[in-house]
PQR file of N, CA, C, O and H, with PARSE charges and radii, in Angstrom:
ATOM      1  N   UNK A   1      82.760 104.715  71.877 -0.4000 1.5000
ATOM      2  CA  UNK A   1      83.970 104.246  72.599 -0.0000 2.0000
ATOM      3  C   UNK A   1      84.037 105.096  73.845  0.5500 1.7000
ATOM      4  O   UNK A   1      83.614 106.250  73.915 -0.5500 1.4000
ATOM      5  N   UNK A   2      84.619 104.406  74.841 -0.4000 1.5000
ATOM      6  CA  UNK A   2      84.680 105.060  76.198 -0.0000 2.0000
ATOM      7  C   UNK A   2      86.102 104.852  76.752  0.5500 1.7000
ATOM      8  O   UNK A   2      86.668 103.765  76.639 -0.5500 1.4000
ATOM      9  H   UNK A   2      84.962 103.468  74.784  0.4000 1.0000
ATOM     10  N   UNK A   3      86.645 105.875  77.331 -0.4000 1.5000
ATOM     11  CA  UNK A   3      87.968 105.839  77.950 -0.0000 2.0000
ATOM     12  C   UNK A   3      87.745 105.895  79.485  0.5500 1.7000
ATOM     13  O   UNK A   3      86.877 106.603  79.995 -0.5500 1.4000
ATOM     14  H   UNK A   3      86.185 106.758  77.423  0.4000 1.0000
ATOM     15  N   UNK A   4      88.563 105.125  80.161 -0.4000 1.5000
ATOM     16  CA  UNK A   4      88.555 105.128  81.636 -0.0000 2.0000
ATOM     17  C   UNK A   4      89.949 105.086  82.155  0.5500 1.7000
ATOM     18  O   UNK A   4      90.887 104.668  81.475 -0.5500 1.4000
ATOM     19  H   UNK A   4      89.268 104.550  79.747  0.4000 1.0000
ATOM     20  N   UNK A   5      90.072 105.546  83.427 -0.4000 1.5000
ATOM     21  CA  UNK A   5      91.340 105.583  84.110 -0.0000 2.0000
ATOM     22  C   UNK A   5      91.218 104.898  85.402  0.5500 1.7000
ATOM     23  O   UNK A   5      90.266 105.158  86.138 -0.5500 1.4000
ATOM     24  H   UNK A   5      89.311 105.885  83.979  0.4000 1.0000
ATOM     25  N   UNK A   6      92.168 103.990  85.750 -0.4000 1.5000
ATOM     26  CA  UNK A   6      92.228 103.405  87.053 -0.0000 2.0000
ATOM     27  C   UNK A   6      93.071 104.350  87.908  0.5500 1.7000
ATOM     28  O   UNK A   6      94.301 104.361  87.852 -0.5500 1.4000
ATOM     29  H   UNK A   6      92.941 103.779  85.152  0.4000 1.0000
ATOM     30  N   UNK A   7      92.360 105.127  88.687 -0.4000 1.5000
ATOM     31  CA  UNK A   7      93.057 106.199  89.495 -0.0000 2.0000
ATOM     32  C   UNK A   7      93.907 105.610  90.602  0.5500 1.7000
ATOM     33  O   UNK A   7      94.744 106.326  91.152 -0.5500 1.4000
ATOM     34  H   UNK A   7      91.361 105.118  88.732  0.4000 1.0000
ATOM     35  N   UNK A   8      93.740 104.346  90.961 -0.4000 1.5000
ATOM     36  CA  UNK A   8      94.641 103.722  91.886 -0.0000 2.0000
ATOM     37  C   UNK A   8      96.006 103.508  91.273  0.5500 1.7000
ATOM     38  O   UNK A   8      96.996 103.475  92.004 -0.5500 1.4000
ATOM     39  H   UNK A   8      93.060 103.764  90.515  0.4000 1.0000
ATOM     40  N   UNK A   9      96.101 103.364  89.990 -0.4000 1.5000
ATOM     41  CA  UNK A   9      97.351 103.168  89.289 -0.0000 2.0000
ATOM     42  C   UNK A   9      97.946 104.456  88.776  0.5500 1.7000
ATOM     43  O   UNK A   9      99.163 104.594  88.647 -0.5500 1.4000
ATOM     44  H   UNK A   9      95.297 103.391  89.397  0.4000 1.0000
ATOM     45  N   UNK A  10      97.078 105.387  88.488 -0.4000 1.5000
ATOM     46  CA  UNK A  10      97.571 106.675  87.764 -0.0000 2.0000
ATOM     47  C   UNK A  10      98.465 107.416  88.697  0.5500 1.7000
ATOM     48  O   UNK A  10      98.198 107.581  89.888 -0.5500 1.4000
ATOM     49  H   UNK A  10      96.089 105.275  88.592  0.4000 1.0000
ATOM     50  N   UNK A  11      99.575 107.870  88.086 -0.4000 1.5000
ATOM     51  CA  UNK A  11     100.574 108.680  88.726 -0.0000 2.0000
ATOM     52  C   UNK A  11     100.434 110.196  88.361  0.5500 1.7000
ATOM     53  O   UNK A  11     101.192 111.034  88.849 -0.5500 1.4000
ATOM     54  H   UNK A  11      99.792 107.736  87.119  0.4000 1.0000
ATOM     55  N   UNK A  12      99.470 110.502  87.515 -0.4000 1.5000
ATOM     56  CA  UNK A  12      99.313 111.879  87.042 -0.0000 2.0000
ATOM     57  C   UNK A  12     100.582 112.487  86.507  0.5500 1.7000
ATOM     58  O   UNK A  12     100.946 113.610  86.855 -0.5500 1.4000
ATOM     59  H   UNK A  12      98.854 109.822  87.119  0.4000 1.0000
ATOM     60  N   UNK A  13     101.265 111.721  85.640 -0.4000 1.5000
ATOM     61  CA  UNK A  13     102.496 112.202  85.053 -0.0000 2.0000
ATOM     62  C   UNK A  13     102.268 113.033  83.763  0.5500 1.7000
ATOM     63  O   UNK A  13     103.228 113.556  83.196 -0.5500 1.4000
ATOM     64  H   UNK A  13     100.969 110.808  85.358  0.4000 1.0000
ATOM     65  N   UNK A  14     101.040 113.153  83.311 -0.4000 1.5000
ATOM     66  CA  UNK A  14     100.582 114.078  82.220 -0.0000 2.0000
ATOM     67  C   UNK A  14     100.969 113.641  80.837  0.5500 1.7000
ATOM     68  O   UNK A  14     100.809 114.423  79.900 -0.5500 1.4000
ATOM     69  H   UNK A  14     100.260 112.728  83.772  0.4000 1.0000
ATOM     70  N   UNK A  15     101.471 112.436  80.649 -0.4000 1.5000
ATOM     71  CA  UNK A  15     101.772 111.935  79.301 -0.0000 2.0000
ATOM     72  C   UNK A  15     100.453 111.923  78.492  0.5500 1.7000
ATOM     73  O   UNK A  15     100.430 112.325  77.329 -0.5500 1.4000
ATOM     74  H   UNK A  15     101.601 111.801  81.410  0.4000 1.0000
ATOM     75  N   UNK A  16      99.390 111.467  79.109 -0.4000 1.5000
ATOM     76  CA  UNK A  16      98.054 111.362  78.445 -0.0000 2.0000
ATOM     77  C   UNK A  16      97.612 112.704  78.049  0.5500 1.7000
ATOM     78  O   UNK A  16      97.170 112.901  76.917 -0.5500 1.4000
ATOM     79  H   UNK A  16      99.409 111.140  80.053  0.4000 1.0000
ATOM     80  N   UNK A  17      97.712 113.671  78.957 -0.4000 1.5000
ATOM     81  CA  UNK A  17      97.290 115.073  78.706 -0.0000 2.0000
ATOM     82  C   UNK A  17      98.092 115.624  77.520  0.5500 1.7000
ATOM     83  O   UNK A  17      97.510 116.305  76.676 -0.5500 1.4000
ATOM     84  H   UNK A  17      98.071 113.511  79.877  0.4000 1.0000
ATOM     85  N   UNK A  18      99.390 115.363  77.421 -0.4000 1.5000
ATOM     86  CA  UNK A  18     100.157 115.817  76.318 -0.0000 2.0000
ATOM     87  C   UNK A  18      99.798 115.244  74.979  0.5500 1.7000
ATOM     88  O   UNK A  18      99.873 115.903  73.942 -0.5500 1.4000
ATOM     89  H   UNK A  18      99.863 114.810  78.107  0.4000 1.0000
ATOM     90  N   UNK A  19      99.394 113.962  75.036 -0.4000 1.5000
ATOM     91  CA  UNK A  19      99.009 113.262  73.802 -0.0000 2.0000
ATOM     92  C   UNK A  19      97.575 113.462  73.395  0.5500 1.7000
ATOM     93  O   UNK A  19      97.258 113.432  72.206 -0.5500 1.4000
ATOM     94  H   UNK A  19      99.333 113.426  75.878  0.4000 1.0000
ATOM     95  N   UNK A  20      96.699 113.666  74.361 -0.4000 1.5000
ATOM     96  CA  UNK A  20      95.226 113.838  74.069 -0.0000 2.0000
ATOM     97  C   UNK A  20      94.689 114.930  74.999  0.5500 1.7000
ATOM     98  O   UNK A  20      93.984 114.659  75.971 -0.5500 1.4000
ATOM     99  H   UNK A  20      96.958 113.690  75.327  0.4000 1.0000
ATOM    100  N   UNK A  21      95.048 116.167  74.666 -0.4000 1.5000
ATOM    101  CA  UNK A  21      94.581 117.301  75.635 -0.0000 2.0000
ATOM    102  C   UNK A  21      93.107 117.574  75.614  0.5500 1.7000
ATOM    103  O   UNK A  21      92.567 118.188  76.534 -0.5500 1.4000
ATOM    104  H   UNK A  21      95.621 116.387  73.876  0.4000 1.0000
ATOM    105  N   UNK A  22      92.441 117.114  74.553 -0.4000 1.5000
ATOM    106  CA  UNK A  22      90.938 117.306  74.514 -0.0000 2.0000
ATOM    107  C   UNK A  22      90.223 116.308  75.422  0.5500 1.7000
ATOM    108  O   UNK A  22      89.047 116.471  75.748 -0.5500 1.4000
ATOM    109  H   UNK A  22      92.880 116.615  73.806  0.4000 1.0000
ATOM    110  N   UNK A  23      90.953 115.284  75.816 -0.4000 1.5000
ATOM    111  CA  UNK A  23      90.347 114.160  76.612 -0.0000 2.0000
ATOM    112  C   UNK A  23      90.789 114.219  78.056  0.5500 1.7000
ATOM    113  O   UNK A  23      89.975 114.026  78.959 -0.5500 1.4000
ATOM    114  H   UNK A  23      91.908 115.151  75.551  0.4000 1.0000
ATOM    115  N   UNK A  24      92.074 114.486  78.296 -0.4000 1.5000
ATOM    116  CA  UNK A  24      92.632 114.392  79.637 -0.0000 2.0000
ATOM    117  C   UNK A  24      93.145 115.769  80.092  0.5500 1.7000
ATOM    118  O   UNK A  24      93.598 116.595  79.299 -0.5500 1.4000
ATOM    119  H   UNK A  24      92.736 114.643  77.563  0.4000 1.0000
ATOM    120  N   UNK A  25      93.046 115.965  81.416 -0.4000 1.5000
ATOM    121  CA  UNK A  25      93.575 117.280  81.957 -0.0000 2.0000
ATOM    122  C   UNK A  25      94.029 117.059  83.397  0.5500 1.7000
ATOM    123  O   UNK A  25      93.358 116.380  84.175 -0.5500 1.4000
ATOM    124  H   UNK A  25      92.677 115.294  82.060  0.4000 1.0000
ATOM    125  N   UNK A  26      95.159 117.633  83.734 -0.4000 1.5000
ATOM    126  CA  UNK A  26      95.616 117.704  85.125 -0.0000 2.0000
ATOM    127  C   UNK A  26      95.144 118.968  85.724  0.5500 1.7000
ATOM    128  O   UNK A  26      95.290 120.009  85.083 -0.5500 1.4000
ATOM    129  H   UNK A  26      95.703 118.184  83.102  0.4000 1.0000
ATOM    130  N   UNK A  27      94.576 118.979  86.925 -0.4000 1.5000
ATOM    131  CA  UNK A  27      94.134 120.162  87.560 -0.0000 2.0000
ATOM    132  C   UNK A  27      95.315 120.866  88.296  0.5500 1.7000
ATOM    133  O   UNK A  27      96.457 120.409  88.254 -0.5500 1.4000
ATOM    134  H   UNK A  27      94.458 118.134  87.445  0.4000 1.0000
ATOM    135  N   UNK A  28      94.998 121.951  88.943 -0.4000 1.5000
ATOM    136  CA  UNK A  28      96.102 122.668  89.679 -0.0000 2.0000
ATOM    137  C   UNK A  28      96.755 121.873  90.726  0.5500 1.7000
ATOM    138  O   UNK A  28      97.902 122.151  91.076 -0.5500 1.4000
ATOM    139  H   UNK A  28      94.070 122.322  88.978  0.4000 1.0000
ATOM    140  N   UNK A  29      96.086 120.883  91.258 -0.4000 1.5000
ATOM    141  CA  UNK A  29      96.668 119.983  92.295 -0.0000 2.0000
ATOM    142  C   UNK A  29      97.303 118.753  91.687  0.5500 1.7000
ATOM    143  O   UNK A  29      97.666 117.825  92.409 -0.5500 1.4000
ATOM    144  H   UNK A  29      95.154 120.658  90.973  0.4000 1.0000
ATOM    145  N   UNK A  30      97.445 118.727  90.359 -0.4000 1.5000
ATOM    146  CA  UNK A  30      98.051 117.619  89.578 -0.0000 2.0000
ATOM    147  C   UNK A  30      97.284 116.342  89.705  0.5500 1.7000
ATOM    148  O   UNK A  30      97.888 115.270  89.726 -0.5500 1.4000
ATOM    149  H   UNK A  30      97.150 119.481  89.772  0.4000 1.0000
ATOM    150  N   UNK A  31      95.944 116.405  89.793 -0.4000 1.5000
ATOM    151  CA  UNK A  31      95.105 115.238  89.709 -0.0000 2.0000
ATOM    152  C   UNK A  31      94.520 115.142  88.295  0.5500 1.7000
ATOM    153  O   UNK A  31      94.035 116.131  87.745 -0.5500 1.4000
ATOM    154  H   UNK A  31      95.452 117.276  89.776  0.4000 1.0000
ATOM    155  N   UNK A  32      94.572 113.946  87.722 -0.4000 1.5000
ATOM    156  CA  UNK A  32      94.052 113.759  86.401 -0.0000 2.0000
ATOM    157  C   UNK A  32      92.529 113.756  86.359  0.5500 1.7000
ATOM    158  O   UNK A  32      91.868 113.222  87.250 -0.5500 1.4000
ATOM    159  H   UNK A  32      94.965 113.142  88.168  0.4000 1.0000
ATOM    160  N   UNK A  33      91.998 114.348  85.330 -0.4000 1.5000
ATOM    161  CA  UNK A  33      90.505 114.330  85.116 -0.0000 2.0000
ATOM    162  C   UNK A  33      90.318 113.881  83.676  0.5500 1.7000
ATOM    163  O   UNK A  33      91.089 114.259  82.794 -0.5500 1.4000
ATOM    164  H   UNK A  33      92.535 114.782  84.606  0.4000 1.0000
ATOM    165  N   UNK A  34      89.297 113.078  83.446 -0.4000 1.5000
ATOM    166  CA  UNK A  34      88.888 112.728  82.076 -0.0000 2.0000
ATOM    167  C   UNK A  34      87.847 113.738  81.658  0.5500 1.7000
ATOM    168  O   UNK A  34      86.720 113.696  82.152 -0.5500 1.4000
ATOM    169  H   UNK A  34      88.670 112.771  84.162  0.4000 1.0000
ATOM    170  N   UNK A  35      88.180 114.616  80.791 -0.4000 1.5000
ATOM    171  CA  UNK A  35      87.299 115.675  80.362 -0.0000 2.0000
ATOM    172  C   UNK A  35      86.152 115.144  79.447  0.5500 1.7000
ATOM    173  O   UNK A  35      85.046 115.684  79.426 -0.5500 1.4000
ATOM    174  H   UNK A  35      89.095 114.650  80.390  0.4000 1.0000
ATOM    175  N   UNK A  36      86.475 114.060  78.695 -0.4000 1.5000
ATOM    176  CA  UNK A  36      85.560 113.552  77.688 -0.0000 2.0000
ATOM    177  C   UNK A  36      85.660 112.021  77.744  0.5500 1.7000
ATOM    178  O   UNK A  36      86.450 111.419  77.016 -0.5500 1.4000
ATOM    179  H   UNK A  36      87.374 113.621  78.712  0.4000 1.0000
ATOM    180  N   UNK A  37      84.841 111.389  78.625 -0.4000 1.5000
ATOM    181  CA  UNK A  37      84.903 109.922  78.671 -0.0000 2.0000
ATOM    182  C   UNK A  37      84.369 109.222  77.403  0.5500 1.7000
ATOM    183  O   UNK A  37      84.827 108.131  77.064 -0.5500 1.4000
ATOM    184  H   UNK A  37      84.199 111.879  79.216  0.4000 1.0000
ATOM    185  N   UNK A  38      83.449 109.816  76.737 -0.4000 1.5000
ATOM    186  CA  UNK A  38      82.899 109.223  75.451 -0.0000 2.0000
ATOM    187  C   UNK A  38      83.724 109.785  74.322  0.5500 1.7000
ATOM    188  O   UNK A  38      83.680 110.982  74.042 -0.5500 1.4000
ATOM    189  H   UNK A  38      83.076 110.703  77.012  0.4000 1.0000
ATOM    190  N   UNK A  39      84.477 108.919  73.675 -0.4000 1.5000
ATOM    191  CA  UNK A  39      85.424 109.294  72.640 -0.0000 2.0000
ATOM    192  C   UNK A  39      84.755 109.226  71.239  0.5500 1.7000
ATOM    193  O   UNK A  39      84.123 108.243  70.851 -0.5500 1.4000
ATOM    194  H   UNK A  39      84.513 107.946  73.903  0.4000 1.0000
ATOM    195  N   UNK A  40      84.948 110.337  70.527 -0.4000 1.5000
ATOM    196  CA  UNK A  40      84.520 110.357  69.130 -0.0000 2.0000
ATOM    197  C   UNK A  40      85.649 109.965  68.243  0.5500 1.7000
ATOM    198  O   UNK A  40      86.774 109.819  68.720 -0.5500 1.4000
ATOM    199  H   UNK A  40      85.462 111.136  70.841  0.4000 1.0000
ATOM    200  N   UNK A  41      85.403 109.783  66.951 -0.4000 1.5000
ATOM    201  CA  UNK A  41      86.419 109.380  66.014 -0.0000 2.0000
ATOM    202  C   UNK A  41      87.611 110.342  65.929  0.5500 1.7000
ATOM    203  O   UNK A  41      88.733 109.927  65.639 -0.5500 1.4000
ATOM    204  H   UNK A  41      84.489 109.902  66.564  0.4000 1.0000
ATOM    205  N   UNK A  42      87.358 111.607  66.181 -0.4000 1.5000
ATOM    206  CA  UNK A  42      88.402 112.636  66.093 -0.0000 2.0000
ATOM    207  C   UNK A  42      89.510 112.446  67.205  0.5500 1.7000
ATOM    208  O   UNK A  42      90.626 112.944  67.056 -0.5500 1.4000
ATOM    209  H   UNK A  42      86.447 111.944  66.417  0.4000 1.0000
ATOM    210  N   UNK A  43      89.176 111.728  68.299 -0.4000 1.5000
ATOM    211  CA  UNK A  43      90.095 111.575  69.427 -0.0000 2.0000
ATOM    212  C   UNK A  43      90.691 110.144  69.541  0.5500 1.7000
ATOM    213  O   UNK A  43      91.592 109.915  70.347 -0.5500 1.4000
ATOM    214  H   UNK A  43      88.270 111.323  68.420  0.4000 1.0000
ATOM    215  N   UNK A  44      90.180 109.186  68.728 -0.4000 1.5000
ATOM    216  CA  UNK A  44      90.621 107.813  68.904 -0.0000 2.0000
ATOM    217  C   UNK A  44      92.115 107.618  68.831  0.5500 1.7000
ATOM    218  O   UNK A  44      92.723 106.978  69.689 -0.5500 1.4000
ATOM    219  H   UNK A  44      89.448 109.372  68.073  0.4000 1.0000
ATOM    220  N   UNK A  45      92.699 108.187  67.780 -0.4000 1.5000
ATOM    221  CA  UNK A  45      94.180 107.928  67.604 -0.0000 2.0000
ATOM    222  C   UNK A  45      94.969 108.532  68.805  0.5500 1.7000
ATOM    223  O   UNK A  45      95.874 107.889  69.337 -0.5500 1.4000
ATOM    224  H   UNK A  45      92.205 108.707  67.083  0.4000 1.0000
ATOM    225  N   UNK A  46      94.625 109.733  69.208 -0.4000 1.5000
ATOM    226  CA  UNK A  46      95.280 110.363  70.296 -0.0000 2.0000
ATOM    227  C   UNK A  46      95.163 109.514  71.571  0.5500 1.7000
ATOM    228  O   UNK A  46      96.146 109.274  72.271 -0.5500 1.4000
ATOM    229  H   UNK A  46      93.890 110.256  68.776  0.4000 1.0000
ATOM    230  N   UNK A  47      93.932 109.070  71.848 -0.4000 1.5000
ATOM    231  CA  UNK A  47      93.704 108.251  73.044 -0.0000 2.0000
ATOM    232  C   UNK A  47      94.489 106.944  72.915  0.5500 1.7000
ATOM    233  O   UNK A  47      95.107 106.527  73.895 -0.5500 1.4000
ATOM    234  H   UNK A  47      93.133 109.265  71.279  0.4000 1.0000
ATOM    235  N   UNK A  48      94.496 106.291  71.781 -0.4000 1.5000
ATOM    236  CA  UNK A  48      95.258 105.097  71.641 -0.0000 2.0000
ATOM    237  C   UNK A  48      96.718 105.322  71.975  0.5500 1.7000
ATOM    238  O   UNK A  48      97.326 104.493  72.652 -0.5500 1.4000
ATOM    239  H   UNK A  48      93.995 106.630  70.985  0.4000 1.0000
ATOM    240  N   UNK A  49      97.310 106.450  71.507 -0.4000 1.5000
ATOM    241  CA  UNK A  49      98.674 106.813  71.847 -0.0000 2.0000
ATOM    242  C   UNK A  49      98.842 106.984  73.308  0.5500 1.7000
ATOM    243  O   UNK A  49      99.847 106.533  73.857 -0.5500 1.4000
ATOM    244  H   UNK A  49      96.815 107.123  70.957  0.4000 1.0000
ATOM    245  N   UNK A  50      97.885 107.632  73.999 -0.4000 1.5000
ATOM    246  CA  UNK A  50      97.923 107.860  75.412 -0.0000 2.0000
ATOM    247  C   UNK A  50      97.870 106.530  76.212  0.5500 1.7000
ATOM    248  O   UNK A  50      98.556 106.368  77.221 -0.5500 1.4000
ATOM    249  H   UNK A  50      97.068 107.998  73.552  0.4000 1.0000
ATOM    250  N   UNK A  51      97.040 105.598  75.727 -0.4000 1.5000
ATOM    251  CA  UNK A  51      96.974 104.290  76.374 -0.0000 2.0000
ATOM    252  C   UNK A  51      98.330 103.580  76.249  0.5500 1.7000
ATOM    253  O   UNK A  51      98.831 103.015  77.221 -0.5500 1.4000
ATOM    254  H   UNK A  51      96.483 105.729  74.907  0.4000 1.0000
ATOM    255  N   UNK A  52      98.891 103.610  75.102 -0.4000 1.5000
ATOM    256  CA  UNK A  52     100.161 102.941  74.852 -0.0000 2.0000
ATOM    257  C   UNK A  52     101.325 103.581  75.609  0.5500 1.7000
ATOM    258  O   UNK A  52     102.285 102.894  75.960 -0.5500 1.4000
ATOM    259  H   UNK A  52      98.484 104.068  74.312  0.4000 1.0000
ATOM    260  N   UNK A  53     101.248 104.895  75.863 -0.4000 1.5000
ATOM    261  CA  UNK A  53     102.329 105.664  76.530 -0.0000 2.0000
ATOM    262  C   UNK A  53     102.199 105.605  78.039  0.5500 1.7000
ATOM    263  O   UNK A  53     103.183 105.875  78.728 -0.5500 1.4000
ATOM    264  H   UNK A  53     100.469 105.453  75.578  0.4000 1.0000
ATOM    265  N   UNK A  54     101.045 105.270  78.593 -0.4000 1.5000
ATOM    266  CA  UNK A  54     100.887 105.326  80.098 -0.0000 2.0000
ATOM    267  C   UNK A  54     101.875 104.329  80.723  0.5500 1.7000
ATOM    268  O   UNK A  54     101.835 103.133  80.434 -0.5500 1.4000
ATOM    269  H   UNK A  54     100.245 105.051  78.033  0.4000 1.0000
ATOM    270  N   UNK A  55     102.772 104.855  81.596 -0.4000 1.5000
ATOM    271  CA  UNK A  55     103.727 103.949  82.190 -0.0000 2.0000
ATOM    272  C   UNK A  55     103.119 102.960  83.212  0.5500 1.7000
ATOM    273  O   UNK A  55     103.735 101.936  83.509 -0.5500 1.4000
ATOM    274  H   UNK A  55     102.805 105.827  81.831  0.4000 1.0000
ATOM    275  N   UNK A  56     101.948 103.249  83.738 -0.4000 1.5000
ATOM    276  CA  UNK A  56     101.334 102.362  84.719 -0.0000 2.0000
ATOM    277  C   UNK A  56     100.133 101.571  84.120  0.5500 1.7000
ATOM    278  O   UNK A  56      99.415 100.868  84.833 -0.5500 1.4000
ATOM    279  H   UNK A  56     101.448 104.080  83.496  0.4000 1.0000
ATOM    280  N   UNK A  57      99.950 101.712  82.812 -0.4000 1.5000
ATOM    281  CA  UNK A  57      98.829 101.044  82.126 -0.0000 2.0000
ATOM    282  C   UNK A  57      97.505 101.343  82.861  0.5500 1.7000
ATOM    283  O   UNK A  57      96.687 100.453  83.095 -0.5500 1.4000
ATOM    284  H   UNK A  57     100.533 102.283  82.234  0.4000 1.0000
ATOM    285  N   UNK A  58      97.332 102.614  83.211 -0.4000 1.5000
ATOM    286  CA  UNK A  58      96.143 103.022  84.019 -0.0000 2.0000
ATOM    287  C   UNK A  58      94.924 103.407  83.101  0.5500 1.7000
ATOM    288  O   UNK A  58      93.798 103.570  83.570 -0.5500 1.4000
ATOM    289  H   UNK A  58      97.997 103.336  83.022  0.4000 1.0000
ATOM    290  N   UNK A  59      95.204 103.536  81.830 -0.4000 1.5000
ATOM    291  CA  UNK A  59      94.126 104.055  80.860 -0.0000 2.0000
ATOM    292  C   UNK A  59      93.660 102.840  80.023  0.5500 1.7000
ATOM    293  O   UNK A  59      94.458 102.044  79.528 -0.5500 1.4000
ATOM    294  H   UNK A  59      96.119 103.404  81.449  0.4000 1.0000
ATOM    295  N   UNK A  60      92.352 102.750  79.901 -0.4000 1.5000
ATOM    296  CA  UNK A  60      91.746 101.754  78.987 -0.0000 2.0000
ATOM    297  C   UNK A  60      90.830 102.436  78.036  0.5500 1.7000
ATOM    298  O   UNK A  60      90.186 103.427  78.380 -0.5500 1.4000
ATOM    299  H   UNK A  60      91.704 103.396  80.304  0.4000 1.0000
ATOM    300  N   UNK A  61      90.760 101.915  76.830 -0.4000 1.5000
ATOM    301  CA  UNK A  61      89.833 102.399  75.826 -0.0000 2.0000
ATOM    302  C   UNK A  61      88.955 101.209  75.492  0.5500 1.7000
ATOM    303  O   UNK A  61      89.432 100.196  74.981 -0.5500 1.4000
ATOM    304  H   UNK A  61      91.283 101.110  76.551  0.4000 1.0000
ATOM    305  N   UNK A  62      87.622 101.343  75.795 -0.4000 1.5000
ATOM    306  CA  UNK A  62      86.668 100.285  75.468 -0.0000 2.0000
ATOM    307  C   UNK A  62      86.094 100.659  74.096  0.5500 1.7000
ATOM    308  O   UNK A  62      85.302 101.589  73.943 -0.5500 1.4000
ATOM    309  H   UNK A  62      87.234 102.166  76.210  0.4000 1.0000
ATOM    310  N   UNK A  63      86.532  99.895  73.136 -0.4000 1.5000
ATOM    311  CA  UNK A  63      86.063 100.153  71.744 -0.0000 2.0000
ATOM    312  C   UNK A  63      84.787  99.459  71.417  0.5500 1.7000
ATOM    313  O   UNK A  63      84.271  99.596  70.308 -0.5500 1.4000
ATOM    314  H   UNK A  63      87.176  99.140  73.260  0.4000 1.0000
ATOM    315  N   UNK A  64      84.253  98.700  72.371 -0.4000 1.5000
ATOM    316  CA  UNK A  64      82.998  98.039  72.216 -0.0000 2.0000
ATOM    317  C   UNK A  64      82.987  96.948  71.147  0.5500 1.7000
ATOM    318  O   UNK A  64      84.015  96.651  70.539 -0.5500 1.4000
ATOM    319  H   UNK A  64      84.672  98.588  73.272  0.4000 1.0000
ATOM    320  N   UNK A  65      81.836  96.369  70.931 -0.4000 1.5000
ATOM    321  CA  UNK A  65      81.675  95.297  69.918 -0.0000 2.0000
ATOM    322  C   UNK A  65      81.760  95.922  68.528  0.5500 1.7000
ATOM    323  O   UNK A  65      81.413  97.090  68.350 -0.5500 1.4000
ATOM    324  H   UNK A  65      81.001  96.610  71.425  0.4000 1.0000
ATOM    325  N   UNK A  66      82.204  95.175  67.573 -0.4000 1.5000
ATOM    326  CA  UNK A  66      82.220  95.676  66.165 -0.0000 2.0000
ATOM    327  C   UNK A  66      80.836  96.035  65.761  0.5500 1.7000
ATOM    328  O   UNK A  66      79.866  95.439  66.230 -0.5500 1.4000
ATOM    329  H   UNK A  66      82.486  94.226  67.717  0.4000 1.0000
ATOM    330  N   UNK A  67      80.728  97.027  64.873 -0.4000 1.5000
ATOM    331  CA  UNK A  67      79.476  97.458  64.382 -0.0000 2.0000
ATOM    332  C   UNK A  67      78.866  96.340  63.518  0.5500 1.7000
ATOM    333  O   UNK A  67      79.579  95.502  62.964 -0.5500 1.4000
ATOM    334  H   UNK A  67      81.516  97.511  64.492  0.4000 1.0000
ATOM    335  N   UNK A  68      77.561  96.353  63.424 -0.4000 1.5000
ATOM    336  CA  UNK A  68      76.837  95.366  62.642 -0.0000 2.0000
ATOM    337  C   UNK A  68      77.269  95.507  61.187  0.5500 1.7000
ATOM    338  O   UNK A  68      77.289  96.612  60.645 -0.5500 1.4000
ATOM    339  H   UNK A  68      76.983  97.033  63.874  0.4000 1.0000
ATOM    340  N   UNK A  69      77.611  94.396  60.561 -0.4000 1.5000
ATOM    341  CA  UNK A  69      77.959  94.461  59.170 -0.0000 2.0000
ATOM    342  C   UNK A  69      79.476  94.587  58.980  0.5500 1.7000
ATOM    343  O   UNK A  69      79.993  94.433  57.874 -0.5500 1.4000
ATOM    344  H   UNK A  69      77.595  93.498  61.002  0.4000 1.0000
ATOM    345  N   UNK A  70      80.174  94.870  60.088 -0.4000 1.5000
ATOM    346  CA  UNK A  70      81.611  95.076  59.933 -0.0000 2.0000
ATOM    347  C   UNK A  70      82.325  93.726  59.758  0.5500 1.7000
ATOM    348  O   UNK A  70      81.887  92.709  60.296 -0.5500 1.4000
ATOM    349  H   UNK A  70      79.754  94.995  60.987  0.4000 1.0000
ATOM    350  N   UNK A  71      83.385  93.734  59.030 -0.4000 1.5000
ATOM    351  CA  UNK A  71      84.166  92.555  58.803 -0.0000 2.0000
ATOM    352  C   UNK A  71      85.512  92.695  59.507  0.5500 1.7000
ATOM    353  O   UNK A  71      86.012  93.814  59.625 -0.5500 1.4000
ATOM    354  H   UNK A  71      83.741  94.561  58.593  0.4000 1.0000
ATOM    355  N   UNK A  72      86.096  91.647  59.964 -0.4000 1.5000
ATOM    356  CA  UNK A  72      87.393  91.707  60.632 -0.0000 2.0000
ATOM    357  C   UNK A  72      88.490  91.014  59.770  0.5500 1.7000
ATOM    358  O   UNK A  72      89.652  90.966  60.172 -0.5500 1.4000
ATOM    359  H   UNK A  72      85.690  90.738  59.868  0.4000 1.0000
TER
END
């Protein structure tokens, strides 16, 4: 899974950093950085919360195609 940010929409309000600090970080100039664009299972729930909380809908989580053999 991969997380991405539309920096044209991002306001750097730090909600994502508060919800997923292992993935997102604001620098000293208050610019958002994605520390870990490739998300492992340990970060999925936190990133999903960050996606849902983003007031500008600037964060996307690409969960990719279902794994082979997976049922929906």
